C-alpha positions as CSV (number, residue, x, y, z in Angstrom):
1,M,89.2,129.0,139.6
2,K,90.4,127.6,142.5
3,I,87.8,124.8,142.6
4,L,88.8,124.0,139.1
5,T,92.6,123.7,139.8
6,I,91.6,121.2,142.7
7,V,89.4,119.2,140.0
8,I,92.4,119.2,137.4
9,L,94.7,118.0,140.2
10,V,92.3,115.1,141.4
11,A,91.9,114.2,137.9
12,I,95.8,113.9,137.0
13,A,96.0,112.0,140.5
14,L,93.2,109.7,139.7
15,F,94.7,108.9,135.9
16,L,98.2,108.0,137.7
17,L,97.2,106.2,140.7
18,L,94.5,104.1,139.6
19,P,96.6,101.7,137.5
20,I,99.0,101.4,140.7
21,L,96.0,100.9,143.2
22,S,94.4,98.2,141.1
23,G,97.4,96.3,140.9
24,T,97.9,96.2,137.2
25,A,100.6,98.3,136.9
26,S,103.5,97.6,139.6
27,I,106.1,100.4,140.8
28,P,109.5,99.6,139.2
29,Q,111.9,98.3,142.1
30,D,115.0,99.8,140.3
31,M,115.3,101.6,137.2
32,S,116.2,99.0,134.6
33,A,114.4,98.7,131.2
34,S,112.6,95.4,132.0
35,E,111.2,97.0,135.1
36,I,110.3,100.3,133.6
37,G,108.8,98.5,130.4
38,D,106.6,96.3,132.6
39,F,105.6,99.4,134.6
40,I,104.7,101.6,131.3
41,S,102.8,98.4,130.1
42,G,100.5,97.9,132.7
43,Y,99.5,101.7,132.7
44,V,98.6,100.9,128.9
45,H,97.0,97.7,129.5
46,Y,94.9,99.1,132.2
47,W,93.9,102.1,130.4
48,I,92.8,100.1,126.9
49,A,90.7,97.8,129.2
50,A,89.1,100.6,130.9
51,L,88.5,102.3,127.6
52,R,87.1,99.1,126.2
53,R,84.3,98.8,129.3
54,I,83.5,102.4,128.7
55,F,83.0,102.3,125.1
């Protein structure tokens, strides 16, 4: 059960960190709507491109 928990935590960390580490999703400097929108947009574009390459 402990290994499953670790695997799940690593998968969640990769899901959240891969777009940031690749430079597609930049960390917002402030909490303005445009900064958060750019951050979310970077995540969405990263995962759409990744899924297109996979499939």
